[in-house]
C-alpha positions in Angstrom: 18.4 25.2 -6.7 18.9 21.7 -5.3 17.1 18.6 -7.0 14.5 18.6 -4.3 13.4 22.1 -4.3 10.6 22.6 -6.9 10.7 25.6 -9.2 8.7 28.6 -8.5 5.1 28.2 -9.4 5.0 30.8 -12.2 7.6 28.7 -14.1 6.0 25.3 -13.7 4.4 24.0 -16.6 2.3 20.6 -17.3 5.6 18.9 -18.6 7.6 19.7 -15.5 4.7 18.3 -13.2 4.3 15.2 -15.4 8.0 14.5 -15.1 7.5 14.6 -11.3 4.7 12.2 -11.4 7.0 10.0 -13.4 9.7 10.1 -10.8 7.1 9.1 -8.0 5.7 6.3 -10.0 9.0 5.0 -11.1 10.0 5.0 -7.4 7.0 3.1 -6.5 7.2 0.5 -9.3 11.0 0.0 -8.4 10.3 -0.7 -4.7 7.4 -3.2 -5.8 9.7 -4.8 -8.3 12.4 -5.3 -5.5 9.9 -6.8 -3.3 8.6 -9.3 -5.9 12.1 -10.2 -6.8 13.1 -10.9 -3.0 9.9 -12.8 -2.3 7.8 -13.8 -5.2 5.1 -12.1 -3.6 3.2 -8.8 -4.8 3.3 -5.5 -2.8 -0.2 -5.8 -1.5 0.4 -9.3 -0.2 3.5 -8.3 1.7 1.6 -5.3 3.1 -1.2 -7.7 4.3 1.2 -10.3 5.7 3.3 -7.6 7.5 0.0 -6.2 9.1 -1.1 -9.7 10.1 2.4 -10.4 11.7 2.1 -7.0 13.8 -1.4 -7.8 14.9 -1.9 -11.6 15.4 -5.6 -12.6 15.5 -6.8 -9.6 13.3 -9.6 -10.2 11.2 -10.0 -9.4 7.4 -12.0 -6.1 8.0 -9.1 -5.0 10.1 -6.6 -5.8 7.3 -8.8 -3.8 5.0 -8.9 -0.9 7.3 -5.1 -1.0 7.9 -4.4 -0.9 4.2 -7.3 1.4 3.5 -8.8 -1.0 0.8 -12.3 -2.5 0.3 -13.0 -5.6 2.4 -13.4 -7.7 -0.6 -10.0 -6.8 -1.9 -8.5 -7.6 1.5 -10.4 -11.0 1.7 -9.0 -11.8 -1.7 -5.5 -10.8 -0.6 -6.0 -13.2 2.6 -7.2 -16.1 0.5 -4.2 -16.0 -1.9 -1.9 -15.8 1.3 -3.7 -18.7 2.9 -3.3 -20.7 -0.4 0.4 -20.0 -0.3 0.4 -21.2 3.3 1.8 -18.0 4.6 -1.3 -17.0 6.7 -3.4 -19.3 8.7 -7.1 -18.7 9.4 -8.9 -19.9 12.6 -12.3 -19.5 13.6 -12.6 -17.1 16.7 -13.2 -18.7 20.1 -15.4 -15.6 21.1 -17.3 -15.3 17.9 -17.5 -18.3 15.7 -18.4 -16.2 12.6 -15.2 -14.2 12.9 -11.9 -15.5 11.4 -8.4 -14.8 13.1 -5.4 -14.5 11.0 -1.8 -15.5 12.0 1.2 -15.4 9.9 2.8 -19.0 9.4 6.5 -20.0 9.8 6.6 -19.8 6.1 5.2 -16.4 6.2 7.6 -15.2 8.6 10.5 -16.6 6.5 9.1 -14.8 3.5 9.0 -11.4 5.4 12.6 -11.7 6.5 13.7 -11.7 2.9 11.8 -8.5 2.0 13.1 -5.0 1.7 11.1 -2.6 3.6 9.0 -0.7 4.0 6.3 -3.4 3.8 3.4 -0.9 3.1 5.4 0.4 0.0 7.4 3.5 -0.3 4.6 5.9 -0.9 2.6 5.6 2.5 6.0 6.0 4.3 7.0 8.9 2.3 3.6 10.7 3.0 3.7 10.0 6.7 7.0 12.0 6.7 5.3 15.3 5.1 3.9 18.1 7.4 0.3 18.3 7.9 0.1 21.6 5.9 1.9 19.8 3.0 -0.6 16.9 3.0 -3.5 19.2 3.0 -2.3 21.2 0.1 -1.4 17.9 -1.7 -4.8 16.4 -0.9 -6.6 19.5 -2.2 -4.4 19.7 -5.3 -4.8 16.1 -6.1 -8.5 16.4 -5.8 -8.5 19.2 -8.5 -6.4 16.7 -10.8 -8.9 14.0 -10.1 -11.9 16.0 -11.0 -10.1 17.2 -14.2 -9.6 13.7 -15.2 -13.1 12.7 -14.5 -11.5 9.7 -12.7 -13.4 7.1 -10.5 -12.8 7.9 -6.9 -13.5 4.4 -5.8 -9.9 3.5 -7.6 -8.6 5.0 -4.5 -9.3 1.8 -2.7 -7.2 -0.4 -4.9 -3.6 -0.9 -3.8 -1.0 0.7 -5.9 0.8 -2.8 -6.1 -2.4 -4.0 -7.9 -2.3 -1.3 -10.6 
């Protein structure tokens, strides 16, 4: 049996599953540490910055949607990036109430030093899974969340902020 092949279900116990969660969490934490060491920025900040670079002129709501986070969380990220002069905010010419975001030269320089993927290793890995595997994982994690009596709204907090 290879290291990537899960054991048969009948032989799986809670300790083995816990070990797999630890492997996943360690991979995520290691990536975010590398990002922070390379850039001085947190993982969520890097992801937001990369989205804005990819879509100049996007608004805060679009950043929130792109990261699947609450709009207030995205707004706080943008304010932090603006204070660090990595993002410029300008009023939209079409709608004076809207703000358009663009990465500054300092923001581009910061992104150039950051190891990818910018959104983190977990979203990238999930995108590589087949639809059936994702559906099964979604269902099974739902059972785990229910057993934990966890607050589902925590799903809109970036992993880098945990």
